[in-house]
Phi, psi and omega in degrees: 000315180297321180296317179299317180297319181296316179298317180298316182295331183269359185306313180301319181292318179299318180300321184281345188229032181299128182297130177085356180289143177291134181296150168298145175255118183252125183277112184290111184058031188085197177280070194283350172291328188252338185226161182296127186305147173057034174243161177298328177298317180292323180289318178296321179295324177300319177294320178298329180274006172084019179298147175277334181206160171245154174237133178222159183253140188222138177234157173268130180275174181296333180258022170080017176262162180252115184252149185258103171195157187280310189278161177285348177224166192263001189304312189297317185258348182240345182086320177271138186259101174241134174282124186300316184293342180251010182240149175277163178300319181300320178295319180292326185287347177285345186274146175265117181247021178246331187298330181299335182273344181148155184301329182292344181257004181301141179099353177291135182249163176291119181276160172272164175300321179303316181292323180291317178299327183292341180259008177278115182289161175302136179085356178253170184234162172230131173262112183265105179271120179273122184258357177246210184256188182298347179299343181280343191297317178301318177293322178298316179301316180295314183296317181295321179296321181283334183289324176072025175291155181294153176303133179095350180279339183245137177228138175255137176229150179196146172285329180284109183300329182288335173294314179298318178300317180294321178298316182290333176285318186266336179226067189299335181279347183277133176288139182217128182245138176276132176270140173213149168242184187225142175228143181272135177295156181304155176058046177058036177286187182291156175283138181242140359285151176284169177304314181298320179293321177299311182296320178297318180294314180302317180291318183298319185267356179074027182295156179264352181178177179246130173248098193256149165304140179282080189245154179297341178298336177278101178243188183299312178300321179298310182296319180293324179294319176300312182298317181297329179276356177087024181245108176300147179258128172237149182227153178218168325259124193242120174239012180249118183302323180293320177294317178300319180295322179299316181286330174299318180292333177281355177094019178301133180285323178219153175233122179269135186212155174280346188231073189300312183293313182296314184294322179300314180296316180293322180296317179299319178295318181295317179291323179296323181293334185268358182279000000 
C-alpha cells in the first residue's frame, strides 16, 4: 500500500524526467531566428515549426496591463525609446516592433499576455518569463484565470527569486521555475551560484524546477543532485546541436532555442549518431 502511494505521489515528477525521453523544444521569444521576437508572428511561426512550447518575456505597464517584450524599454526593437513601466499599453501599441527584422514583418505590434495565451494550442505550453518584479503577480493571476487554458499549459519563469516566491504564494498550483545564469568569482574562483546555493534558493522560494543557462557548470553530478532533490532541469538558450545533445543526455526536460524546428531535427541526428 505504501509503495502504491509513493508511486502515485511521484507521477508528475516521473512524467517530467523519464530516462531517455526526448526533451521538449521551447521556442525562445517564439521562432525568433526567423521572425521578430516576442510578436504574435513569432509565436505562430513557432507552432508551425513544431515547438512543444513557446517562451515569451512580460512586463507590467503603467496602466496595469501585461505587455510582451524583453527589454525594459522599447528602443532596441522599436527604434523609439519608451520605458515600459512608465508607458500605457496604448502608447506601446503605437510602435512597430517588426520592421527591424525585415520589411515583411513591418506592422507587428507589442502583444498583450492575453493575446499570446490565445494562440497557445491545446496540448502545448507557454513559459511566461516575468521581467519585472512581484508587483505583476495580481495582474498575472487575473489574466490566467480569464484565459482558461488547461492545467499544466502555463509555466512561470523568472530570474528574480522573489517573483517565483510570490507566484507560488499566490498561485500555488501554477508551476514556476527559477532562472539562473553563472558568473565566475575573481581570480578563477568558483562559478556562482554553486549547486548548494541553487538548491537552497529553489527550496526557499518553493520553485518547481530550475531553468538554467546551458553552461558547462551543469555536469552529471549537478544534474543528478537536482533530480535527487526533486527539481527538474530545463535549459536555455541552445542553438548548437552538440550542446543540446549533451543536455538531453543529462536529462533536461526542456531545451529553449531560437530555432525550434531546425534544432529538433539536428538533435535527433546527434543523438542517433551516439547510440
